[in-house]
VODREN-241669 format. One record per residue (C-alpha): x, y, z. Coordinates in nm, 4 decimals, always signed. Layout:
N
        X        Y        Z
        X        Y        Z
...
// end
This chain:
410
        X        Y        Z
 +15.6810  +5.7830  +9.3223
 +15.3197  +5.7735  +9.2063
 +15.0875  +6.0686  +9.2532
 +14.7072  +6.0739  +9.2520
 +14.5390  +6.4018  +9.1609
 +14.1674  +6.4220  +9.2327
 +13.9889  +6.6210  +8.9610
 +13.6331  +6.4833  +8.9658
 +13.4663  +6.7486  +9.1817
 +13.1491  +6.9226  +9.0648
 +13.2734  +7.2767  +9.1487
 +12.9328  +7.4308  +9.2191
 +13.0611  +7.7433  +9.3983
 +13.2812  +7.8690  +9.1146
 +12.9989  +7.8890  +8.8568
 +13.2445  +7.8738  +8.5712
 +13.1870  +7.7595  +8.2146
 +13.4767  +7.5135  +8.2283
 +13.5808  +7.2551  +8.4919
 +13.7547  +7.4224  +8.7840
 +14.0931  +7.2482  +8.7327
 +14.1045  +7.3991  +8.3808
 +14.0333  +7.7560  +8.4908
 +14.3149  +7.9874  +8.3929
 +14.5539  +8.0761  +8.6767
 +14.8370  +8.3059  +8.5730
 +14.8279  +8.1905  +8.2121
 +14.7903  +7.8165  +8.2781
 +14.5096  +7.5886  +8.3997
 +14.5149  +7.5398  +8.7779
 +14.5906  +7.1686  +8.7442
 +14.8878  +7.2313  +8.5145
 +15.0720  +7.4196  +8.7889
 +15.0780  +7.1033  +9.0019
 +15.1559  +6.8730  +8.7095
 +15.4573  +7.0870  +8.6171
 +15.5875  +7.0744  +8.9738
 +15.5479  +6.6949  +8.9778
 +15.7996  +6.6446  +8.6963
 +15.9555  +6.2990  +8.7245
 +15.6595  +6.1427  +8.9080
 +15.4142  +5.8856  +8.7723
 +15.0832  +6.0736  +8.7776
 +14.7288  +5.9352  +8.7923
 +14.4336  +6.1739  +8.7530
 +14.0793  +6.0832  +8.8522
 +13.8341  +6.2953  +8.6526
 +13.4665  +6.3256  +8.5641
 +13.4375  +6.6051  +8.3110
 +13.5479  +6.5033  +7.9617
 +13.7088  +6.8426  +7.9031
 +13.9711  +6.7471  +8.1606
 +14.0376  +6.4217  +7.9769
 +14.0762  +6.6079  +7.6479
 +14.3168  +6.8616  +7.7990
 +14.5355  +6.6034  +7.9738
 +14.5559  +6.3737  +7.6707
 +14.6667  +6.6641  +7.4538
 +14.9144  +6.8279  +7.6927
 +15.0351  +6.5352  +7.9037
 +14.9634  +6.2090  +7.7190
 +15.1858  +6.0105  +7.9561
 +14.9470  +6.0666  +8.2484
 +14.7095  +5.7853  +8.3459
 +14.3418  +5.8907  +8.3460
 +14.0662  +5.7249  +8.5498
 +13.7009  +5.8120  +8.4927
 +13.4701  +5.8647  +8.7913
 +13.1092  +5.8161  +8.6847
 +12.9797  +5.8944  +9.0356
 +13.1331  +6.2291  +9.1366
 +12.8494  +6.2847  +9.3827
 +13.0081  +6.0142  +9.6032
 +13.2797  +6.2732  +9.6779
 +13.6578  +6.2661  +9.6814
 +13.7056  +5.9564  +9.8990
 +13.5377  +5.7524  +9.6251
 +13.7516  +5.9212  +9.3576
 +14.0616  +5.8092  +9.5433
 +13.9308  +5.4537  +9.5737
 +13.8989  +5.4301  +9.1936
 +14.2785  +5.4646  +9.1691
 +14.3341  +5.1579  +9.3889
 +14.4350  +4.9188  +9.1097
 +14.7003  +5.1579  +8.9796
 +14.8753  +5.2134  +9.3115
 +15.1094  +4.9482  +9.4489
 +15.3026  +5.1409  +9.7129
 +15.3117  +5.4712  +9.9026
 +15.1923  +5.7670  +9.6969
 +15.1247  +6.1393  +9.7029
 +14.7676  +6.2653  +9.6929
 +14.6587  +6.6193  +9.6080
 +14.3634  +6.8193  +9.4840
 +14.3389  +6.9479  +9.1256
 +14.1698  +7.2746  +9.2283
 +14.4379  +7.3771  +9.4808
 +14.7478  +7.5836  +9.4128
 +15.0609  +7.4835  +9.6066
 +15.3951  +7.6582  +9.6265
 +15.7119  +7.4641  +9.5562
 +15.7777  +7.3722  +9.9223
 +15.4968  +7.1162  +9.9099
 +15.6578  +6.9199  +9.6283
 +15.9810  +6.8701  +9.8212
 +15.7983  +6.6577 +10.0777
 +15.7934  +6.3239  +9.8986
 +16.0348  +6.1473 +10.1342
 +15.9482  +5.8370 +10.3328
 +15.7018  +5.8751 +10.6208
 +15.6116  +5.5916 +10.8553
 +15.2378  +5.6599 +10.8282
 +14.9857  +5.8450 +10.6138
 +15.0811  +6.2110 +10.6585
 +14.8848  +6.5317 +10.6074
 +15.0744  +6.8392 +10.4999
 +14.9262  +7.1057 +10.7263
 +14.9541  +7.4820 +10.7451
 +14.8970  +7.7576 +10.9978
 +14.7769  +7.9762 +10.7126
 +14.4447  +7.9614 +10.5281
 +14.2672  +8.2104 +10.3022
 +13.9167  +8.1035 +10.4127
 +13.9103  +7.9509 +10.7611
 +13.5337  +7.9021 +10.7602
 +13.5454  +7.6710 +10.4577
 +13.8750  +7.4998 +10.5404
 +13.9155  +7.1510 +10.6835
 +14.0722  +7.1692 +11.0290
 +14.3204  +6.9321 +11.1875
 +14.3562  +6.8488 +11.5565
 +14.6859  +6.6924 +11.6662
 +14.8331  +6.5326 +11.9757
 +15.2083  +6.4959 +11.9785
 +15.3133  +6.3687 +11.6364
 +14.9741  +6.2250 +11.5440
 +14.6516  +6.3592 +11.3975
 +14.3595  +6.2780 +11.6261
 +14.0744  +6.4462 +11.4389
 +13.9970  +6.6196 +11.1103
 +13.6908  +6.8003 +10.9784
 +13.5419  +7.1340 +10.8742
 +13.3413  +7.1831 +11.1922
 +13.6044  +7.1263 +11.4591
 +13.5686  +7.3883 +11.7333
 +13.9211  +7.3214 +11.8582
 +14.2007  +7.2636 +11.6109
 +14.5727  +7.3251 +11.5554
 +14.6239  +7.3465 +11.1803
 +14.4521  +7.3582 +10.8431
 +14.4439  +7.0625 +10.6039
 +14.6046  +7.1691 +10.2742
 +14.4642  +6.8821 +10.0686
 +14.8149  +6.7447 +10.0113
 +14.8906  +6.3996 +10.1547
 +15.1595  +6.1354 +10.1687
 +14.9552  +5.8148 +10.1733
 +15.0256  +5.4581 +10.2721
 +14.8493  +5.2069 +10.0521
 +14.6463  +5.0847 +10.3489
 +14.4232  +5.3885 +10.2999
 +14.2372  +5.1856 +10.0351
 +14.1540  +4.9199 +10.2955
 +13.9827  +5.1850 +10.5043
 +13.7847  +5.3145 +10.2061
 +13.6835  +4.9526 +10.1363
 +13.5027  +4.9485 +10.4702
 +13.3065  +5.2573 +10.3680
 +13.2398  +5.1944 +10.0003
 +12.8710  +5.1117 +10.0458
 +12.8026  +5.4614 +10.1787
 +12.6287  +5.7118  +9.9511
 +12.9109  +5.9608 +10.0111
 +13.2718  +5.9048 +10.1088
 +13.4670  +6.2177 +10.1894
 +13.8429  +6.2058 +10.2170
 +13.8153  +6.3720 +10.5589
 +13.6028  +6.0786 +10.6792
 +13.8637  +5.8327 +10.5518
 +14.1487  +6.0185 +10.7207
 +13.9434  +6.0478 +11.0388
 +13.8986  +5.6692 +11.0435
 +14.2724  +5.6191 +10.9973
 +14.3418  +5.8738 +11.2721
 +14.1285  +5.6816 +11.5216
 +14.3719  +5.3923 +11.4778
 +14.6707  +5.6243 +11.5272
 +14.7808  +5.5899 +11.1653
 +14.7935  +5.9548 +11.0569
 +15.0827  +6.1942 +11.1088
 +15.1335  +6.5516 +10.9954
 +15.4019  +6.7784 +10.8610
 +15.3874  +7.1558 +10.8977
 +15.4566  +7.3380 +10.5706
 +15.5438  +7.7079 +10.5522
 +15.4777  +7.7458 +10.1776
 +15.1589  +7.9167 +10.0630
 +14.8614  +7.7260  +9.9272
 +14.4998  +7.8003  +9.8409
 +14.1833  +7.6032  +9.7709
 +14.0351  +7.7873  +9.4724
 +13.6594  +7.7711  +9.5236
 +13.5481  +8.1167  +9.4112
 +13.6536  +8.3951  +9.1764
 +13.7778  +8.5844  +9.4804
 +14.0020  +8.2889  +9.5640
 +14.1283  +8.2925  +9.2053
 +14.2428  +8.6548  +9.2435
 +14.4225  +8.5660  +9.5658
 +14.5879  +8.2724  +9.3913
 +14.7075  +8.5017  +9.1106
 +14.8891  +8.7140  +9.3684
 +15.0429  +8.4085  +9.5343
 +15.1768  +8.2888  +9.1979
 +15.3095  +8.6350  +9.1114
 +15.4841  +8.6613  +9.4496
 +15.6328  +8.3126  +9.4127
 +15.8236  +8.4009  +9.0948
 +15.9883  +8.7112  +9.2374
 +16.3555  +8.6849  +9.3287
 +16.4715  +8.8014  +9.6703
 +16.7931  +8.9387  +9.5185
 +16.6134  +9.1622  +9.2665
 +16.7604  +9.5117  +9.2401
 +16.5683  +9.8323  +9.3044
 +16.4771  +9.8834  +8.9380
 +16.3766  +9.5190  +8.8914
 +16.1488  +9.5347  +9.1960
 +15.9923  +9.8738  +9.1330
 +15.9631  +9.8724  +8.7522
 +16.0830  +9.5678  +8.5575
 +15.8986  +9.2890  +8.7401
 +15.5660  +9.4685  +8.7185
 +15.5960  +9.4572  +8.3398
 +15.7795  +9.1266  +8.2893
 +15.5251  +8.9397  +8.5025
 +15.2456  +9.0575  +8.2733
 +15.4449  +8.9463  +7.9667
 +15.5097  +8.6078  +8.1254
 +15.1435  +8.5695  +8.2190
 +15.0451  +8.6308  +7.8548
 +15.2939  +8.3885  +7.6950
 +15.3454  +8.1115  +7.9518
 +15.0660  +7.8975  +7.8010
 +15.2572  +7.8666  +7.4723
 +15.5130  +7.5841  +7.4567
 +15.7255  +7.7817  +7.2128
 +15.8209  +8.0393  +7.4769
 +16.0703  +7.8384  +7.6795
 +16.3157  +8.0042  +7.9215
 +16.5983  +7.9662  +7.6691
 +16.3891  +8.1224  +7.3912
 +16.3215  +8.4231  +7.6138
 +16.6935  +8.4455  +7.6911
 +16.7567  +8.4639  +7.3154
 +16.4848  +8.7298  +7.2734
 +16.6368  +8.9402  +7.5508
 +16.9837  +8.8948  +7.3988
 +16.8721  +9.0176  +7.0565
 +16.7025  +9.3182  +7.2154
 +17.0383  +9.3955  +7.3756
 +17.2102  +9.3557  +7.0376
 +16.9517  +9.5885  +6.8842
 +17.0286  +9.8465  +7.1523
 +17.3994  +9.8216  +7.0673
 +17.3273  +9.8588  +6.6939
 +17.1248 +10.1729  +6.7601
 +17.4149 +10.3184  +6.9571
 +17.6548 +10.2325  +6.6721
 +17.4140 +10.4157  +6.4391
 +17.4157 +10.7157  +6.6744
 +17.0426 +10.6695  +6.7466
 +17.0944 +10.7298  +7.1166
 +16.7315 +10.7665  +7.2296
 +16.5953 +10.4399  +7.0772
 +16.9193 +10.2708  +7.1856
 +16.8651 +10.3726  +7.5464
 +16.4988 +10.2741  +7.5429
 +16.5859  +9.9373  +7.3864
 +16.8381  +9.8674  +7.6620
 +16.5619  +9.9053  +7.9211
 +16.3247  +9.6830  +7.7209
 +16.6054  +9.4253  +7.7099
 +16.6313  +9.4490  +8.0892
 +16.2566  +9.3970  +8.1348
 +16.2367  +9.0952  +7.9026
 +16.5465  +8.9510  +8.0729
 +16.3239  +8.8702  +8.3708
 +16.0831  +8.6539  +8.1693
 +16.3151  +8.3550  +8.1231
 +16.3507  +8.3011  +8.4969
 +15.9815  +8.3594  +8.5598
 +15.8808  +8.0982  +8.3022
 +16.1406  +7.8562  +8.4387
 +16.0005  +7.8892  +8.7908
 +15.6328  +7.8682  +8.6911
 +15.6772  +7.5697  +8.4567
 +15.9499  +7.3929  +8.6562
 +16.1974  +7.4231  +8.3685
 +16.5050  +7.5406  +8.5607
 +16.8339  +7.3965  +8.4304
 +17.2027  +7.4648  +8.4925
 +17.2494  +7.5221  +8.1197
 +16.9769  +7.7861  +8.1256
 +17.1510  +7.9717  +8.4084
 +17.4873  +7.9647  +8.2285
 +17.3318  +8.0583  +7.8928
 +17.1468  +8.3520  +8.0497
 +17.4587  +8.4841  +8.2265
 +17.6749  +8.4481  +7.9141
 +17.4329  +8.6264  +7.6806
 +17.3855  +8.9042  +7.9375
 +17.7606  +8.9682  +7.9500
 +17.7932  +8.9705  +7.5691
 +17.4969  +9.2065  +7.5252
 +17.6261  +9.4384  +7.7986
 +17.9719  +9.4530  +7.6368
 +17.8273  +9.5397  +7.2947
 +17.5922  +9.8041  +7.4372
 +17.8779  +9.9814  +7.6170
 +18.0958  +9.9482  +7.3050
 +17.8125 +10.1093  +7.1105
 +17.8056 +10.3978  +7.3600
 +18.1792 +10.4481  +7.3029
 +18.1305 +10.4616  +6.9253
 +17.8324 +10.6957  +6.9630
 +18.0426 +10.9397  +7.1625
 +18.3706 +10.9053  +6.9775
 +18.7240 +10.8058  +7.0775
 +18.8988 +11.0287  +7.3273
 +19.1210 +10.9473  +7.6233
 +18.8337 +11.0118  +7.8624
 +18.5803 +10.8068  +7.6614
 +18.8181 +10.5098  +7.6399
 +18.8864 +10.5207  +8.0148
 +18.5110 +10.5514  +8.0784
 +18.4494 +10.2558  +7.8467
 +18.6785 +10.0239  +8.0460
 +18.5279 +10.1521  +8.3686
 +18.1776 +10.0694  +8.2395
 +18.2818  +9.7299  +8.1008
 +18.4113  +9.6270  +8.4422
 +18.0636  +9.7081  +8.5756
 +17.9209  +9.4052  +8.3964
 +18.1985  +9.1749  +8.5195
 +18.2927  +9.2512  +8.8817
 +17.9494  +9.2426  +9.0538
 +17.8607  +8.9138  +8.8796
 +18.1993  +8.7587  +8.9536
 +18.1943  +8.8606  +9.3199
 +17.8347  +8.7332  +9.3552
 +17.9367  +8.3875  +9.2342
 +18.2204  +8.3866  +9.4883
 +18.0211  +8.5158  +9.7848
 +17.6520  +8.4587  +9.7053
 +17.5861  +8.8241  +9.7948
 +17.4252  +9.0867  +9.5731
 +17.3479  +9.4544  +9.6178
 +17.0199  +9.6133  +9.5180
 +17.1882  +9.9135  +9.3547
 +17.4673  +9.7779  +9.1318
 +17.3001  +9.5004  +8.9334
 +17.2208  +9.4733  +8.5653
 +16.8745  +9.6218  +8.6096
 +17.0225  +9.9471  +8.7455
 +17.2954  +9.9562  +8.4782
 +17.0565  +9.9197  +8.1847
 +16.8096 +10.1659  +8.3340
 +17.0970 +10.4146  +8.3723
 +17.1904 +10.3565  +8.0074
 +16.8316 +10.4330  +7.9065
 +16.8391 +10.7612  +8.1001
 +17.1829 +10.8426  +7.9600
 +17.0700 +10.7668  +7.6047
 +16.7686 +10.9962  +7.6333
 +16.9749 +11.2793  +7.7879
 +17.2432 +11.2325  +7.5204
 +16.9906 +11.3616  +7.2681
 +17.0532 +11.7037  +7.4249
 +17.4255 +11.6602  +7.4940
 +17.6540 +11.3693  +7.4060
 +17.8508 +11.4357  +7.7245
 +17.5813 +11.2364  +7.9040
 +17.7185 +10.9233  +7.7340
 +18.0469 +10.9785  +7.9163
 +17.8637 +11.0512  +8.2425
 +17.6607 +10.7309  +8.2010
 +17.9680 +10.5104  +8.1525
 +18.1434 +10.6686  +8.4504
 +17.8298 +10.6390  +8.6647
 +17.7648 +10.2678  +8.6025
 +18.1357 +10.1937  +8.6469
 +18.1601 +10.3716  +8.9827
 +17.8326 +10.2130  +9.0923
 +17.9775  +9.8682  +9.0206
 +18.2959  +9.9367  +9.2178
 +18.0993 +10.0726  +9.5134
 +17.8726  +9.7680  +9.5001
 +18.1685  +9.5307  +9.4807
 +18.3351  +9.6989  +9.7776
 +18.0101  +9.6742  +9.9730
 +17.9776  +9.3021  +9.8963
 +18.3380  +9.2282  +9.9970
 +18.2928  +9.4204 +10.3206
 +17.9668  +9.2399 +10.3996
 +18.1263  +8.9028 +10.3236
 +18.4249  +8.9868 +10.5448
 +18.1988  +9.0859 +10.8347
 +17.9967  +8.7654 +10.7999
 +18.3000  +8.5406 +10.8470
// end
């Protein structure tokens, strides 16, 4: 399906040195967030500023670019310029808006031009409002005194929309709201309520709000207590700093995390228990970056998931083996070793069978416990034994909890 992105606005409120679609949002230009989520679509971008053309040609040369030499005629005119490149239904969105992933799942067939609407808006005074009756939109505009939803700037359009713009093309200004309003008068506009977050980034204050929305969108609901309270706060900042570089793919970050885990194991083998423990926690933090990059840049793959899980298990095994060597071989240490090794297997295995996780027995808690144990082992090596026993028992308690919860759910 073809997609038209309107990027020819003059952006007077932002007062930025660069075009608004190219302003940095969580490490990437605002427009790139939408382009990444539109993977597999045939994209057309209508632009005015030549910086946008330069950026798109360099980063996404496959995208069709259309120049708007009259941006003052507003976004309805920008859309009209794409007429000759659109031969069927298409998606339409704004280059200066951020949309969560839910929006990009709505590219199915609709029987009429459809506005994706929301009950939520960051700035109601500036937002375009939508009035509906039944399944149809009956009015749209910024100054509606009575309305039901907010226009998100994301549309599923029938090609007939160009016929309506044709009637208006002699006007000095053609706003998209006016075009949609004309369609609505003929009963040709529907709506779909979307629960995902979105924001029209008009000011620097909006940009800060958008940063938080992006950060929240890459969190995982199944994160453990250490991941939520410590790891994510750091890994998100790392991801934000490196996401603009093509080199740092999710799989590359998986490899980086894996080698940090190997380094932790080597330190334990060398009896350097404090740096070994600290390195295990750094490994845990960086382990979150691969998934964050995958979600932000729409690079999630089944291979990536398998690769990440496999390298985690190998690193965990070597770290615990290193702890055993650091302590020495006794009956108790060997039993503790097998107890700890099972900690990296059972919770993961049971999760894949049930889809249930606990917040207290995941990898984040295990590696954090190893860090604490490594630091305390500087004072007494017995803490290495205590650490292996602790993470092992934690895993068995977590597994029992998951099985019980799964049993109760059936």
